N, C-alpha and C positions, 0 to 999 in steps of 0.2 A: 502607627506606633510613634510615640514621642521618641526624641533622640536625647540620649544620656549626654552628661556634661563630660567634656574631656580635661575638665580642671578641677575634678574632685580632690578632696583632702587626703584620701587613702589610695595609693596606687599599688601596693602590695599586701597579701595575706599572708600570714606566716603559717606553717604548718602547725603550730601549737594552737593558734586561733582556731583554723579550720577544723582540726580535730576536737577542740573546747565545743565550738557550735553545733557538732553532728551528736554530742553525746547527750544522755540525761533529760531526754522528751519522753512525756508519758503517750501512750496510745489513746487517741482522742477520737478513732473511728466511733461513729453514732450507729447503734443497732437498734435504737427505739423508732427511727423514721418511718412513716407510713405514707402510702401514695397520696399525693395532692388530690384535693377535691375537685380538681379541674381535669384529673388525667382521664377518667373514663368519657368526659366529653371530648377532650383531644383526640382520643382514640377514634371517635366517629367522626370527627373532622377529617382525621387522616384516611379513612376508609372512602368518604366521600371524594377526597383527593385522587386516591388510588384508581377509583372507579374511572375518572375522567383519562387516566394515561396509563392503560394496560399494556405490559410488555416494556415500559421504559422505566429508567433509573432517574429520580429525582432527587437533587441536592438543593437544600434550603438552609443556607447559613444564618447564623445568629449576628454575625459581624464582628469588628475588632474596635479596639480602644482607638482614639482619634485624638493627635496633638491638639492642645490649646495653645501653649506656648513652651517651646522646648522641652522639659521633661515634665511638663503637667498636661494632664489630659482632661477632654470633657467627660462629664458624669456618662458613664456608659448606658445606651438605651438600644436593646436588640432590635432587629428587623420584626415589624410587627407579624409578618407571614409565620416566621418562626416561631414566634410566642403563641399564636392561635393554634399551630399545629401540635405544639408540645407543652404549652404552659410554663417553659423554662425561660430563663432570663439570662443565662451565663454568657459570657464574652467568648470568642473564639471557638464557638460550637457549630454544630451543623446537624440537621436532620436528613437521613438519608432513606428514601424509600427504594429497596431493591426489588426488582420485579421476580415474580415467581412463574412457574411454567403455567400455572392454571390462570394467570392473568390478574392476580392479586399482587400484593407487595408484603415484603417482611421490612419493618421499620426499625431502625437502629439510630442511635445519637452519638454523634462525637462530642466528646466534652474534653475540656482542658483538666488534667487530673491534678490532685494534690501535689505540692512540692515533697519529694521524699527528703528524710533527714539523713541519707547516706552521702549527700553530695552538698554543695555550699548554695545551690540554688534556690533553697527555700528561704536564705536571708539576704542574697546579694541581688541588688538592681530594684529600680522601684516597681516591676510588677511581681516580686516574689511575694509569698504568702505573708512573711512578717511586715512587708510594706503596705500591701493592698487587702490583708484580710484572708482569713481561711476560706478555702472552697470545699465544696463538696468532693467526697472521693467517688469514683466512677459506681462502685457498688451503692453507695448512697443515692447517687443520681437515678440509678436503676430502680431503686424502690420509692423514691418520690415520684418520678416521671412515669414509672410503669412501662420502661423501654429498655432494651438491653443498651449498654453505653460502652463506646471505646473510646481509645486514646487519640486525641485529635493531632496529635503529633505525627501520627501514620496516616493521617486522612488525605493528603495530597499525594503520597505514594500509592496508597490504595485506591484512589478513583483513577489514577493515571493507568494503573494495571488494568482497569476493567475496559479497556478501549473497544471490545466489541459489543458491549452494551449500550443502547440508543439511550442518552443521558440528555437531561435538561436541569440548568442550573440558574438559580435567581441571580442576575447580574448586578454588579454595582455595591455589593454587599462584602464579600470577601475575596480580595484579589488573587489571593494563593489558592483558594480552592476553585477559583474560576479558570486560574490558568492551567490546573490539573487535568481539566476534562476537555474534550473536544465537542462543541454543542454549536447550534445555529441560533444567532441572534432573534429570528423570528420565532422559532420554537420555544426559545427561553422566554420571550415576552408572553406566550400563551400560558405558561406555567405561572407567571406572575400575575397575569389576567384571571387565572383559575382561583389563585389564593385571595385575590381582592374579591372575587365574585362569592366565594365562600362564606365571607364575612358579612353579606349584605342581610340575612336574616340571622338575628343573635338566637342562639340557644338558652335554654331557661337559666343555665349559670351565668351567662354573659348579661342578660337581662338584670340579674341580680347585681352585676358589678357596676352596671350603668346607673343602677338606683342609688348604690354608695356612692359613687363618682357625683351625682347631681346633689346628693344630702348634704355632702360636705363642700360642695360649692355654693350650696345656699348658706351653711354656716360661714363660709369665707366671704359672702357679700355681707352678710350682717356684721361680720367683724369690721370690715373694712368701712361700712357706712356708720358704724359706732364711732370710729375714729376719724370721721370726717373733718372735724375742727382741726386736728392736728395736720392733715393734709393742707388746709388753708394755710396753716402757719409755716408749712415747708413746701411740698411740692406734690406732684402726682406720685412720686417714687413713694410716699408713705402708704398710700391706697395699694401699690404693688407690693410692697414688703409685708403689710399686713395679710393681704391674702395669701402671699408665699408662705408664710408662718403656718396658717391652716393646712396649706396643700403638704407641707413637709410633716405637719404634725400627723395627719390622717390619711396621708397617700404616699405615692412615691415622688411627686413633685407637681407643678402646673403642667397641663397638658399642651400647652403651648405659650408664647409669650404674651402675658396680660396686656391687655390695651386698657389704660387708664388715662383716657384723653379727656381733658378740660378745655373750656372754650373753643377757640377754632381748631384745636389737635382732634375734636370730634369729627372733622370732615375727613380726616386722614384714615383711610380704611384700616391700615395695619400700623396704626402708632403704638411703638413699643419702646421709645426712648424715655417716655414717661418722666420727661424732666422738667415740665412745665409746670406754671403756677396753677393753683386751684383758687379760682376767684368766686366770691359771692357774687349771685345774679347772673350768672353763666351756667352752663351745662357740664355735666360729667357722663361721659359714655364710657361704660365699664363691662369691658368683655373679657371674661376670665373664666377657666375651668380646672378643676381638681382632676389629677390623674391618680388612680387608685394604686395600691401596690401591685396589683395585677395588670396595670397599663392600661385601663380603660378610662377614658376621659369624658367629662362634662363639657359643655361650651354654651355659656348663657351670657347674654348682655342686657343691662338695664341703663336706661339714660335718666338721669337725676339732676332736678335742681339742686344747685349747692347752697342756696340760700334756704331751700325747703319748699319755695312755692315757684311754680311755673309763672313766667310773664305772659302776657296775652299772645304774643308771637310764638314763643316756646310751646304754649299748650296747644295752640292752632296745629304746629307741626308735628307734635307728639302725638295729638290724638289721630290725626291721618294715618301716621305709622301704625297706631294701635287698630284701628278699622282694617288696614290693610293686613296686619298680622291674623285678625279675627277671620278675614274672609279666606286668608291661606289656612289657617288651621282647620277650619270647617272642610278644607278639601282633601284632609288626610285621613284617608279610610282604606280598608282592603278593597283591592280591585280597582282603585282609582289610578289614572295615570301619574306616574312620577312628578311629571311637569304640571300639574292641575293646581297645586298650592303655590307654585311659582307664578303662574299665569294669574290666579286670581288675586294675589296680592299685587302684583305690578299693575293689572288693569285698574284696582282701586286706587293706586297711587298715580297712574295718569289722569285719571278722572279728576283727582285732587289739583294736579298741577295745571290742567286744562282750566278749570274753575278759578285757580290764581291768577290766571293769564301768563303762566310761565312757559307754556309750550302751546302751540297751535293746535286746535282741536279739529274736528269733533275727537273726543276721546279715543274711541275705536282706531280711528286714523293715526292718533298719536303712538298707541300701543304697537300697531300694526309696524310701524315705522322705528319703533323703539326709542322715540323722542324723550321718552320718561328716564332713559339711562342716563342723561346727562346729570340727573340729581338722585338715581338710586345707585348708579354705579354697577352693583354686583348683582349676582343671583339671589334668591330668597331663602337658599337654604343648602343642606348637603347631608350626606350620610355621616355617621358618627359611631365610634368605637374605640379600637385600639388606637386609630388616627384621629385627630381633630377632623380632617376630611378623610373618612374612612372610605375604603374599596376604591381608592382612586384610581387604579389600574384596571378596574372592571369596565368590560365591553359597553358602549352607549347603549346597546339593545337591552342590556340587562341592567343598567342604571338608569341613566336621565330618560332614555325612551322605552323605560319598561314600566311596570305595574307595581304598586305597592302591595305587601303582603305582611302578614301578622308576623310580628318579631323584628320587623325593621325598625330602626331609631335614627331619625333624622332632625335637624334644625330647621325652625321656621324663624327667618330673620330679615324681614323686611326693613329699609332705612331710606331716609332722606338725608341729602348732604349738600349744603349750600356753601360753596366755596368762599373764603374771605375777599377773594377778588373778582366774584362773579358779577358783573355789572348788568346781567339780564334780570336781576331780582333786586328788590327794595333794599337798602342799606340795612335796615333792622333785621333781615333775614340773614346776612351774610354772616359767615363764620358759625353757623348752627349747624350741627349734626345730630341726628337722632337714630337709634337703632333699638329695636326690641326684639330679643331672641329667647327662644324657649327649645327644649328637648323632648321631642314626641316620640313615644312608642306606638307603633300601629299594633292595634289589637283585632280581636276577632269581629268587632262590631263598630270599630271607629278607631280612637285614639286615645291615649292619655298623656296627659302634660306632666313629665316627671318634675320639672321645676316649677310647678304651679304655686308651691308654697311662697315664692317671691311675687310681691305685688307686681301689678302690670299696667292697669289703668292710672291715668293721671291724678284722679282723686285717691286712689289706693296709694299711688307712690307718695303723694305728699303727705298722707297719713302715716306711712310707714316712716318717712323722714322726720316727721314731728315726733315719732315715738323712738326712734332709734338714733338718728345722727347726734353725734356730740358736736 
């Protein structure tokens, strides 16, 4: 929570002002609200979680405001496991699954209720409703979420009173609720694992949200490339700002810090300063994703010739990455090992690096020893959903050592990065980074590339740049 100022202009409130502020307000309770379209899906997700932990109370907080500087806070973004289980995005909330004797659970949601008009709370302080905006009443939240809702201000005491019930809590989200219950760290970690694993396969509603996220991202890429000449006149931040505008217009925000890496910045995996020059003749590695209003994000990368045409060396590198991505995408299908697409792409890149003489062959030896990683740096993809690296707490046997199934959404994103100070490659290769990333939905008979509307091959990219880039 942010700290208030000790040097405010007003130090006292007259009784007359207090009385004035408490009177003359209309009843704004909304009686026209209907259940959110996600509510039945969230109920099924809670049932799946309940089945994993019979006889135990589960506490899943949404999180609190965090200070950015003094009395200013970061935009609130709830814990993804809470969102997945409720469809709610309110701060200072918590989902509780209370065990029943039959092994199931009764679910209810703690929420911060509206500020009443019978005290000064609703207009004093930066978290009051007149400062932060109207919240839903508990009755309104019950209708929207399809869950009984309770006042979160009693949550810590309520949970502390139920000491005889075996309890698990998601740690590191809400310190007050975490302190109210006596739990075991290892058992709590199992709850977080389960919440991650239940997101591995997306339901029909989630897949629809992923399509929205990708569609908005495609439009955001087109916006940014159309204004490329403005970036040449200014910096990488023009690209970042242009994409952010689309993300805020059509969604909640960006799903992660946009990477708008021109020139040698493209060799930095997570370049988000975005303060460098955009120079014709160099490449722009553009990695960005729109997060929908329901908090599902896309994650797409394209590497583009700023002048509109690849040089010979740039094209050689780009086409090698494209071939590796093609190999990786071909391995994405139900029943395949999760690692298959990564291995296919990395083997392809290892072969190229041996062919170019940058690592010692044969290619199979180079791959087995991981020598290609000097230039490929990272893995070839990850799960995608409510988090850009979704399901991050899932067990290895369910994720990286698991098997692909219909409904999974993942990225395939091979890359080659030749650092500007790497003396093992020719000078004209140094400072060049290329990544191509797409979002794939595993289907019953293979996969669907959700981000296919964005050109991928070098020829298609050049045609796109000629048609769109300003």
